[in-house]
Every structure is written in structure tokens, then in C-alpha cells.
N, C-alpha and C positions, 0 to 999 in steps of 0.2 A: 717176768718178761711180757706176759700177755697184757697186764694192766699198764705197763710203761710204754710198750711199743704198739701192740695191736689195737688197743682201745683208741688212742689218739690218732693212729693211722686211719682207722675206719671213720672216725668223726671228721677229720680233715677231708678225706676222699668224698664222703657223703656231701659235705658242704660245697666242695668244688663242683661236683656233678650237679647238685641242685641249682647252684647259681648259673652254671653253663646252660642247663636245660631251660631255666626260666628266661634267660637273656635271648635265647634263640627260638623260643616257642610262644606263639600267641595266635589265636584264631584269625586275627586281622593280617597276619604276615602272608606274603605270597610265597609259594613254593615253585621252584623252576626245575625243569628237566634239563638234560644235557645240552639240548639245542638252544634253549632259551636263556640259560644261565650266563651271567657275566660278572666280573669283579664288582662293578658298581651295584648291580642288582643284589648280589650277595651281601655286600657291605651294608646296604640299607634294609636288608631283611633281618635285622636284629631289633631289639627293644631296649629303650632306656626305662628302667624301673626305679622308682624312688622308694626306698625302704626306710627312710628316716636318717637323721643326722648321725646316729651312732654307727650304723653300717657304712655310711659314706666315709666317715673317719677311718674306720677299721679297714676298709677296702680301697682307700684312696679314690673314692668316687667312681670306681669302674662300673657300678651298676647304674649310675645316673648319667654317665658319659660313654655308654657302651657303643652307640652308633658311631661316634667320633673315633673311638678306638678301632673300629673295623674299617673306617674310611682311610685312616692313616695310623697304623700302630706305633709310629715313632713319636707321636705327640706325647710329651711328658704328662703325667697325671696332674701336675699343678697347672697345666694349660687346658685341661679337659673341659672346664666350664666355658671358657671363651670359645673353644672349638665347637662345642655343642651348640652354643648360642648362635654362632655363625652358620652352622649347618641348618639349624631350625629356621633361620631367617632366609637362607638361600634356597632350601628345599623343604618347605613346610609340609608338603604332601608325602614326602618320603621318610621323614623322621618320626618314628613311633615312640610314644612314651606312655607309661601306665603306672 
């Protein structure tokens, strides 16, 4: 039971927490208090990270199109590239990628 349930459970949870932490943490990102925070500021306070083609395929490009996902979570993953390109063109100073 431990090998079939607990092992994979721990691996998947570690992976999800690691991706979430990396997409929302970078020294260039602004942090806002309750009075300064808004939806737009929060949406653009995330990071697009390129970890290569394999992880893009496995994660449906959520790591390279993460800012677009926060601006509008209803964008399907297959339109993420176009949405990200449009956001980078419209808001070049707000879109972070590493």
C-alpha cells in the first residue's frame, strides 16, 4: 500500500508544490500589501519559466504561459502561446519570463 499509494502521492504533491512555488516566486516580482493589491497586479506578479520542450508537452505549457493563465484562467492551453505573445506585446514591462 505504501509503495503504490503513498510514494506516488508524495512525488505528485512535491512536483505540484515545486511548480507553484517557482511560478509565483522570483526576486524581480513585486509583493503587494492589502491596500495596494489588485487583481491586475496579482495576475502580473507571476513568472513564465521555460523548462524545455518535454515539460512543456507534459504540462500543456502551463509553465511558459503562466502569466496569461493568471490574467484569464479560461484561456485553453492550446491558445496559451497566442495569449502570452499578445500580453508580452501589450504589456512588455509587466510580463516576467525566466
